[in-house]
C-alpha positions as CSV (number, residue, x, y, z in Angstrom):
1,M,0.0,0.0,0.0
2,E,1.4,3.4,-1.0
3,E,2.2,5.9,1.7
4,K,0.1,9.1,2.0
5,A,1.8,11.9,0.1
6,E,3.7,14.4,2.3
7,T,2.0,17.8,2.1
8,T,3.9,20.1,-0.1
9,D,4.8,23.6,1.4
10,I,2.9,25.4,-1.3
11,F,4.4,28.8,-0.4
12,L,8.0,27.5,-0.5
13,W,7.1,25.9,-3.9
14,A,5.8,29.2,-5.2
15,N,9.0,31.0,-4.2
16,Q,11.3,28.4,-5.7
17,T,9.3,28.3,-8.9
18,D,9.1,32.1,-9.2
19,A,12.9,32.3,-9.0
20,V,13.3,30.1,-12.2
21,K,10.1,31.1,-14.0
22,N,11.9,32.0,-17.2
23,E,13.8,28.7,-17.3
24,L,10.8,26.3,-17.1
25,T,10.2,23.7,-19.7
26,L,6.6,23.1,-20.7
27,E,5.1,20.0,-22.2
28,M,1.4,20.0,-23.2
29,F,-1.1,17.1,-23.1
30,L,-4.8,17.0,-24.0
31,F,-7.1,14.4,-22.4
32,N,-10.6,13.3,-23.5
33,K,-13.7,12.3,-21.5
34,N,-12.2,8.8,-21.2
35,Y,-9.1,10.3,-19.6
36,T,-6.9,9.2,-22.5
37,P,-4.0,11.6,-22.8
38,Y,-2.5,12.9,-26.1
39,E,0.6,14.8,-26.7
40,V,0.4,18.2,-28.5
41,K,3.3,20.5,-29.4
42,L,3.5,24.0,-28.2
43,S,5.1,26.5,-30.6
44,K,8.0,28.7,-29.4
45,S,5.9,31.8,-30.1
46,L,3.3,30.7,-27.5
47,E,5.7,29.6,-24.7
48,A,5.8,32.9,-23.0
49,Q,2.0,33.2,-23.0
50,A,1.6,29.7,-21.8
51,R,4.0,30.3,-18.9
52,T,1.9,33.3,-17.9
53,L,-1.4,31.5,-18.4
54,F,-0.5,28.2,-16.7
55,V,2.3,29.0,-14.2
56,N,3.0,32.7,-13.5
57,D,-0.6,33.7,-12.6
58,L,-0.9,30.6,-10.3
59,V,2.5,31.4,-8.6
60,N,1.5,35.0,-8.1
61,T,-1.8,34.0,-6.6
62,V,0.0,31.8,-4.0
63,N,2.6,34.5,-3.3
64,F,-0.2,37.0,-2.8
65,G,-2.0,34.6,-0.5
66,A,1.1,34.2,1.6
67,G,0.9,37.9,2.4
68,T,-2.8,37.8,3.2
69,G,-2.8,34.8,5.5
70,M,-4.0,32.2,3.0
71,S,-4.5,28.8,4.7
72,V,-4.3,25.3,3.2
73,R,-7.0,22.8,4.3
74,D,-8.0,19.3,3.4
75,F,-10.5,19.2,0.5
76,E,-12.5,16.4,2.1
77,L,-13.0,18.2,5.4
78,S,-13.5,21.8,4.2
79,E,-15.5,24.0,2.0
80,A,-14.1,26.5,-0.5
81,E,-13.7,29.9,1.2
82,E,-12.0,33.2,0.4
83,N,-8.3,33.0,1.1
84,V,-8.4,29.2,1.6
85,L,-6.6,26.7,-0.7
86,L,-8.0,23.2,-0.7
87,R,-5.6,20.2,-1.0
88,T,-6.0,16.5,-1.5
89,D,-3.9,13.5,-2.4
90,V,-3.5,12.4,-6.0
91,E,-4.2,8.8,-4.9
92,K,-7.7,9.7,-3.8
93,V,-8.5,11.2,-7.2
94,G,-8.5,8.1,-9.4
95,R,-8.8,9.8,-12.8
96,A,-6.0,12.2,-12.1
97,E,-3.8,9.4,-10.8
98,T,-4.4,7.4,-14.0
99,L,-3.5,10.3,-16.2
100,L,-0.2,10.9,-14.4
101,Y,0.6,7.2,-14.5
102,L,0.1,7.1,-18.2
103,I,2.3,10.2,-18.7
104,E,5.1,9.1,-16.4
105,K,5.1,5.3,-16.8
106,E,3.7,4.7,-20.3
107,R,4.8,7.8,-22.2
108,S,5.9,5.9,-25.3
109,D,2.3,4.7,-25.8
110,I,0.8,8.2,-25.8
111,L,-0.2,9.3,-29.3
112,Q,0.2,12.8,-30.8
113,F,-3.1,14.5,-31.0
114,S,-4.6,14.8,-34.5
115,E,-7.9,16.6,-35.1
116,T,-8.8,14.3,-38.0
117,E,-8.3,11.2,-35.8
118,H,-9.2,12.3,-32.3
119,E,-11.6,15.3,-32.7
120,F,-11.1,18.3,-30.4
121,K,-14.8,18.2,-29.5
122,R,-14.1,15.2,-27.3
123,V,-11.3,16.9,-25.4
124,K,-12.1,17.5,-21.7
125,G,-9.0,19.2,-20.4
126,I,-5.4,20.4,-20.8
127,L,-2.6,19.2,-18.7
128,I,0.8,21.0,-18.7
129,K,3.9,19.3,-17.3
130,V,6.3,21.9,-16.1
131,T,9.9,21.0,-15.4
132,R,12.3,23.2,-13.4
133,P,16.1,23.4,-14.1
134,D,16.7,21.1,-11.1
135,G,14.6,18.4,-12.7
136,K,11.6,18.7,-10.3
137,Y,8.3,19.0,-12.1
138,F,4.6,19.7,-11.5
139,Y,1.4,19.7,-13.5
140,V,-1.2,22.4,-14.1
141,A,-4.7,21.3,-15.3
142,K,-7.5,23.3,-16.8
143,A,-10.9,22.3,-18.2
144,V,-11.7,23.0,-21.8
145,Q,-15.1,24.5,-22.4
146,Q,-16.4,23.4,-25.8
147,S,-18.3,26.7,-26.1
148,N,-14.9,28.3,-26.4
149,V,-13.8,26.1,-29.3
150,L,-14.1,27.3,-32.9
151,P,-14.2,24.5,-35.5
152,G,-12.4,25.7,-38.6
153,A,-14.9,24.3,-41.0
154,V,-17.8,26.5,-39.8
155,S,-15.8,29.6,-38.5
156,W,-14.8,32.8,-40.1
157,Q,-11.9,35.1,-39.3
158,L,-12.0,38.9,-39.6
159,T,-8.8,40.4,-41.0
160,G,-9.0,44.2,-41.1
161,D,-12.4,44.9,-42.7
162,T,-12.7,41.6,-44.5
163,F,-14.1,38.2,-43.4
164,A,-12.3,35.2,-44.7
165,P,-12.4,31.4,-44.0
166,F,-10.9,30.5,-40.7
167,E,-7.6,28.8,-41.6
168,P,-6.8,26.6,-38.6
169,E,-8.6,23.3,-38.1
170,V,-9.6,24.4,-34.5
171,G,-9.4,27.7,-32.6
172,V,-9.5,27.5,-28.8
173,K,-9.9,30.3,-26.2
174,L,-8.1,28.9,-23.1
175,P,-9.4,29.6,-19.6
176,S,-7.5,32.3,-17.8
177,D,-8.5,31.3,-14.2
178,N,-6.3,29.1,-11.9
179,Q,-7.9,25.7,-11.5
180,V,-5.7,22.7,-10.5
181,L,-2.1,22.3,-9.5
182,I,-0.5,18.8,-9.0
183,V,2.9,18.6,-7.3
184,D,4.6,15.7,-5.5
185,G,1.5,13.7,-5.0
186,N,-0.6,16.6,-3.8
187,I,-3.5,18.3,-5.7
188,F,-4.1,21.9,-4.9
189,V,-7.6,23.1,-5.8
190,F,-8.0,26.7,-6.9
191,N,-11.5,26.3,-8.4
192,Q,-13.5,23.6,-6.6
193,P,-16.4,23.2,-9.1
194,K,-14.0,23.0,-12.1
195,F,-11.8,20.5,-10.3
196,E,-14.7,18.3,-9.4
197,K,-16.0,18.4,-12.9
198,L,-12.6,18.0,-14.5
199,F,-11.8,14.8,-12.6
200,Q,-15.3,13.7,-11.6
201,Y,-14.3,13.9,-8.0
202,E,-17.4,14.7,-5.9
203,Y,-16.3,13.4,-2.6
204,K,-18.9,15.3,-0.5
205,K,-21.8,14.2,-2.8
206,Q,-20.6,10.6,-2.8
207,L,-20.3,10.6,1.0
208,I,-23.9,11.7,1.3
209,A,-24.9,9.1,-1.3
210,E,-23.1,6.3,0.6
211,K,-25.0,7.2,3.8
212,K,-28.3,7.2,1.9
213,V,-27.5,3.7,0.4
214,E,-26.9,2.5,4.0
215,E,-30.4,3.8,4.9
216,I,-31.9,2.2,1.8
217,L,-30.3,-1.2,2.7
218,A,-31.7,-1.0,6.2
219,K,-35.2,0.0,5.1
220,Y,-35.8,-2.2,1.9
221,Q,-35.3,-5.8,0.9
222,L,-33.3,-5.8,-2.2
223,S,-31.9,-8.7,-4.3
224,L,-28.7,-8.2,-6.4
225,P,-26.7,-10.6,-8.4
226,D,-23.7,-12.3,-6.8
227,G,-20.6,-10.1,-6.9
228,M,-22.6,-6.9,-7.2
229,D,-23.1,-4.5,-4.3
230,L,-25.4,-1.4,-4.2
231,Q,-22.7,1.0,-3.3
232,S,-20.6,0.2,-6.3
233,L,-23.6,0.3,-8.6
234,V,-24.6,3.8,-7.3
235,R,-21.0,5.1,-7.8
236,E,-21.4,4.4,-11.5
237,K,-24.6,6.4,-11.8
238,P,-24.0,10.2,-11.4
239,G,-27.7,10.9,-11.8
240,V,-28.6,8.6,-8.9
241,V,-25.8,10.1,-6.7
242,S,-27.4,13.5,-7.3
243,K,-30.9,12.3,-6.7
244,L,-29.9,10.7,-3.4
245,Q,-28.7,14.0,-2.0
246,K,-32.2,15.1,-1.1
247,L,-34.0,11.8,-1.0
248,E,-36.0,11.1,2.2
249,V,-35.5,7.4,2.7
250,G,-38.6,5.6,4.0
251,D,-41.3,7.9,2.9
252,I,-42.4,5.1,0.5
253,S,-42.5,1.6,2.0
254,Q,-41.5,-1.6,0.2
255,D,-45.1,-2.6,-0.5
256,Q,-46.0,0.9,-1.6
257,A,-43.0,0.9,-4.0
258,I,-44.1,-2.4,-5.5
259,E,-47.8,-1.2,-5.9
260,Y,-46.6,2.1,-7.3
261,A,-44.5,0.2,-10.0
262,D,-47.5,-1.9,-10.9
263,S,-49.8,1.1,-11.2
264,M,-47.2,2.7,-13.5
265,Q,-46.9,-0.5,-15.5
266,L,-43.1,-0.7,-14.8
267,D,-41.1,-3.9,-15.1
268,L,-40.1,-4.0,-11.5
269,M,-39.3,-7.6,-10.5
270,T,-39.4,-9.2,-7.1
271,D,-38.2,-12.6,-5.8
272,D,-40.1,-15.3,-3.8
273,N,-39.4,-13.3,-0.6
274,N,-40.8,-10.1,-2.1
275,A,-37.3,-8.6,-2.3
276,I,-37.0,-6.0,-5.1
277,I,-34.6,-7.4,-7.8
278,I,-31.9,-5.0,-9.1
279,M,-29.9,-6.5,-11.9
280,D,-28.3,-3.4,-13.4
281,G,-28.3,0.4,-13.5
282,R,-31.6,0.6,-15.3
283,D,-33.3,-1.3,-12.4
284,L,-31.5,1.0,-9.9
285,D,-32.8,4.1,-11.7
286,M,-36.4,2.7,-11.6
287,F,-36.1,1.8,-7.9
288,V,-34.8,5.2,-6.9
289,N,-37.5,7.0,-9.0
290,L,-40.1,4.9,-7.2
291,I,-39.0,5.6,-3.7
292,N,-38.7,9.3,-4.6
293,E,-42.2,9.4,-6.1
294,D,-40.9,10.5,-9.5
295,Y,-43.5,8.8,-11.7
296,I,-46.8,10.5,-12.6
297,T,-49.7,9.8,-14.9
298,S,-51.3,12.8,-16.6
299,E,-55.0,13.0,-15.7
300,I,-55.6,14.8,-19.1
301,T,-53.8,12.5,-21.5
302,G,-53.2,9.4,-19.5
303,K,-49.5,9.5,-20.4
304,R,-46.9,8.5,-17.9
305,Y,-43.9,10.7,-17.1
306,V,-40.7,10.8,-15.0
307,I,-40.4,14.0,-13.1
308,K,-37.0,15.6,-13.4
309,S,-37.6,18.1,-10.6
310,K,-40.5,18.9,-8.4
311,K,-41.8,21.3,-5.8
312,A,-44.6,20.5,-3.4
313,L,-47.6,22.7,-4.0
314,D,-48.2,23.0,-0.2
315,E,-44.8,24.6,0.2
316,P,-45.2,28.2,-1.3
317,E,-42.1,30.1,-2.2
318,G,-40.7,32.0,0.8
319,E,-42.4,29.8,3.4
320,P,-40.6,27.0,5.2
321,P,-41.9,23.4,4.7
322,R,-44.4,22.3,7.2
323,G,-43.3,19.4,9.2
């Protein structure tokens, strides 16, 4: 078992990096939604801009924070606050750990990015490996917003007073905000929502979901195939994880859920002991929708619907729920 990463002194790191900021070597990688990395070259004319965008602004933020009393706290135990920098271990963030492993251990297998073969519209983020003259290195990650991507085939460029076809295959407006720094097994989070989305690391939501699953297992009789457990199945369903955040477990009983499914003509299965059978993610979705009362039948058309969001009519806006 790997030892927990020693917490990097982020303020010392910033000072040391600032001292050699003009001697840094940058290597750029793109990664897609499957967290497959691709190499991409960075032209000499862009190196100075890239240093500012990915390194200098981040270093300046940390140095400024050192003068204003910035504190570093564990991501899993804290919320984002002004002048607080959140930190976690790389080994806790599986997708980040996989990316770094591929870059550091299987570099020869990483392909050069090609728009014709890999399509930039599938790119999720940019990862810059920054190496100092002493050989120490770190990574800076930023999310790519596809709304900031210009496909060459459908874009125009304005030169002076004339529109002309956009010559590059793709144009990209890179994010200017600081998002994620990875150094010596530590991840420093400058933008919590973007970090969570970039690496699909929603620790706090998952923690709540796990507690809800424990409540569900205590309240309902469920039957799952051998080798499958409900916690693992829920982790693979982001929509279910989100729905469990506000679910009141137990409002609908086991018998009521089964009757509800029958009235909605759903294919809910039960075994000889009346346990609800959950074979896969589809069954899980159905079960959670049932105990959250998410199915309705229109009294006008008779059609059946799944409710995406709902607000009780007896809870007017501005008044607390009655309970």
